[in-house]
C-alpha positions in Angstrom: 15.7 -22.2 -37.2 14.2 -23.3 -33.9 12.0 -20.2 -33.7 10.7 -20.8 -37.2 9.9 -24.4 -36.4 8.0 -23.3 -33.3 6.2 -20.7 -35.4 5.1 -23.3 -38.0 4.0 -25.6 -35.1 1.8 -22.8 -33.7 0.3 -22.1 -37.1 -0.5 -25.8 -37.6 -2.1 -26.0 -34.1 -4.4 -23.1 -35.1 -5.1 -24.6 -38.5 -5.9 -28.0 -37.0 -8.5 -26.3 -34.9 -10.3 -25.0 -38.0 -10.0 -28.2 -40.1 -11.9 -30.3 -37.6 -15.0 -28.2 -38.2 -15.1 -29.3 -41.8 -14.8 -33.0 -41.1 -11.1 -33.7 -40.6 -11.6 -34.9 -37.0 -9.1 -34.5 -34.2 -9.5 -32.0 -31.4 -11.9 -29.9 -33.4 -14.3 -32.8 -33.6 -14.4 -32.6 -29.8 -15.0 -28.8 -30.0 -17.8 -29.4 -32.5 -19.4 -32.0 -30.3 -19.2 -29.8 -27.2 -20.8 -27.0 -29.1 -23.6 -29.1 -30.6 -24.4 -30.8 -27.2 -24.2 -27.5 -25.2 -21.4 -28.8 -23.0 -20.0 -25.4 -22.1 -17.6 -26.6 -19.4 -15.9 -29.0 -21.9 -15.9 -26.4 -24.6 -14.3 -23.8 -22.3 -11.7 -26.3 -21.3 -10.8 -27.1 -24.9 -10.7 -23.5 -25.9 -8.5 -22.5 -22.9 -6.1 -25.4 -23.5 -5.7 -24.5 -27.2 -5.2 -20.9 -26.3 -2.6 -21.8 -23.7 -0.7 -24.1 -26.1 -0.6 -21.4 -28.8 0.6 -18.7 -26.2 3.2 -21.1 -24.8 4.6 -21.9 -28.2 4.5 -18.3 -29.3 6.3 -17.2 -26.1 9.0 -19.8 -26.5 9.5 -18.9 -30.1 9.7 -15.2 -29.2 12.4 -15.9 -26.6 14.5 -17.8 -29.2 
């Protein structure tokens, strides 16, 4: 049950990253702003943090 909960959390994190580009706000709003203002350092930081979060949750769920 815990592994499934972590899997759903991971899916929601990735889905939230896409929803912000269509106007839902959140962290993807920051991604969209960084892209439009060519702030590559901020963009790279946000992408790496999102990737690390997804990998961490996926690893924990795999170990369960």
